[in-house]
VMD Tcl script that draws the C-alpha trace (Angstrom):
set ca {
  {62.50 -37.56 -18.16}
  {60.83 -34.22 -18.77}
  {60.44 -33.69 -15.03}
  {64.24 -33.60 -14.73}
  {64.93 -31.27 -17.64}
  {62.27 -28.73 -16.74}
  {62.89 -28.57 -12.99}
  {64.18 -25.21 -11.79}
  {66.71 -26.59 -9.33}
  {68.23 -28.92 -11.89}
  {68.38 -26.18 -14.51}
  {70.06 -23.85 -12.03}
  {72.58 -26.48 -10.92}
  {73.28 -27.41 -14.55}
  {73.95 -23.83 -15.61}
  {76.13 -23.33 -12.55}
  {78.15 -26.46 -13.35}
  {78.52 -25.38 -16.98}
  {79.73 -21.95 -15.88}
  {82.22 -23.53 -13.49}
  {83.65 -25.81 -16.17}
  {83.83 -22.97 -18.66}
  {85.64 -20.70 -16.19}
  {88.07 -23.49 -15.40}
  {89.05 -23.96 -19.01}
  {89.87 -20.26 -19.37}
  {91.80 -19.72 -16.16}
  {94.43 -21.45 -14.08}
  {93.55 -24.75 -12.50}
  {94.38 -24.89 -8.85}
  {92.73 -26.50 -5.84}
  {89.90 -23.93 -5.82}
  {88.77 -24.98 -9.29}
  {88.56 -28.63 -8.27}
  {86.62 -27.75 -5.12}
  {84.20 -25.70 -7.25}
  {83.73 -28.61 -9.65}
  {83.07 -30.97 -6.74}
  {80.53 -28.55 -5.28}
  {78.79 -28.21 -8.65}
  {78.58 -31.97 -9.13}
  {77.24 -32.50 -5.61}
  {74.66 -29.74 -6.07}
  {73.48 -31.35 -9.29}
  {73.29 -34.76 -7.59}
  {71.21 -33.35 -4.73}
  {68.85 -31.65 -7.20}
  {68.35 -34.88 -9.16}
  {67.81 -36.83 -5.94}
  {65.25 -34.33 -4.73}
  {63.26 -34.49 -7.96}
  {63.39 -38.29 -7.87}
  {62.18 -38.38 -4.25}
  {59.35 -35.92 -4.96}
  {58.29 -38.01 -7.95}
  {58.20 -41.18 -5.86}
  {56.22 -39.44 -3.13}
  {53.65 -38.23 -5.66}
  {53.26 -41.76 -7.04}
  {52.63 -43.06 -3.54}
  {50.09 -40.33 -2.91}
  {52.01 -38.53 -0.17}
  {52.08 -34.75 -0.41}
  {53.69 -33.85 2.93}
}
mol new
graphics top color blue
foreach p $ca { graphics top sphere $p radius 0.5 }
foreach p [lrange $ca 0 end-1] q [lrange $ca 1 end] { graphics top cylinder $p $q radius 0.2 }
display resetview
């Protein structure tokens, strides 16, 4: 679990998502806010998937 919390890409995506949600609560909510939220969630999902894939590759002994 530590590999997820301490990974730079996940931290960056998490802070970005937090900032997006925080901005959305202070301002008007239109279609641009929802697109930003979707982009933040997808970025976080890609970061988690990348860390998971790298972890599996290291367990298998592949370092390509």
